[in-house]
N, C-alpha and C positions, 0 to 999 in steps of 0.2 A: 933737352929741357927738363930740369929737375921739377918734380911735383911738390907742391906744398903739402903739409900734413893733412889739410882738409881734402885736397884732391886725392891724395893717397888713400885716405879713409873711404872716399866715395868709390874709387875704383876697386878697392879690396872688397867692399860690400857688394858691388855689382858682380864680381867674379864669384864670391861665395854664394850669391843667390842663384847662380847659374848651375843647375844640377847635372846637365848633360853636356857632352861636347858640342852638340848642335846649338845649345843655348850659350855656351861659353865662347864659341868662335866669334859671333858678332860683337860681344863685349870686348874681346881682345883686339879685334880689328878696330873698333872705335878708339880704344886706348892707343893703339899704334898710330892712328891718324892724329890724335892729340899730341902725342910725343913728337912725331915727325914734323907736324906743322907744315911749313913751306920749305923745309930743308931738303933739297934735292939729294944730297948724299945720304940722308937718313932714309928717304924713299927708295933709293937704289939698294941700300942694305936690306930693306924689307923685301924687295923683289928677289934679291939673291937668296935670302933666307927661305922664303916661301918656295922658290924654284928648287933649291936643294932638298927641302923637306919633301916636296911632292915627288921628285925623282927618286929619293931614297925609298919611298913607299910604293912606287909604281910596280916594283918587282915582288911586292909582298902578296 
């Protein structure tokens, strides 16, 4: 789902206002939920992405 210019400005402002990773994570999660909506394939992609990211950092 493409974002409108107003939506994009809103999300850019929220991300910029988040100064730490702990603050940024919920903002990005909220954005992912908006973009995925009810699209099961998009949710599956998010799960795969988060799983790969977690596994890649488990050994660090």
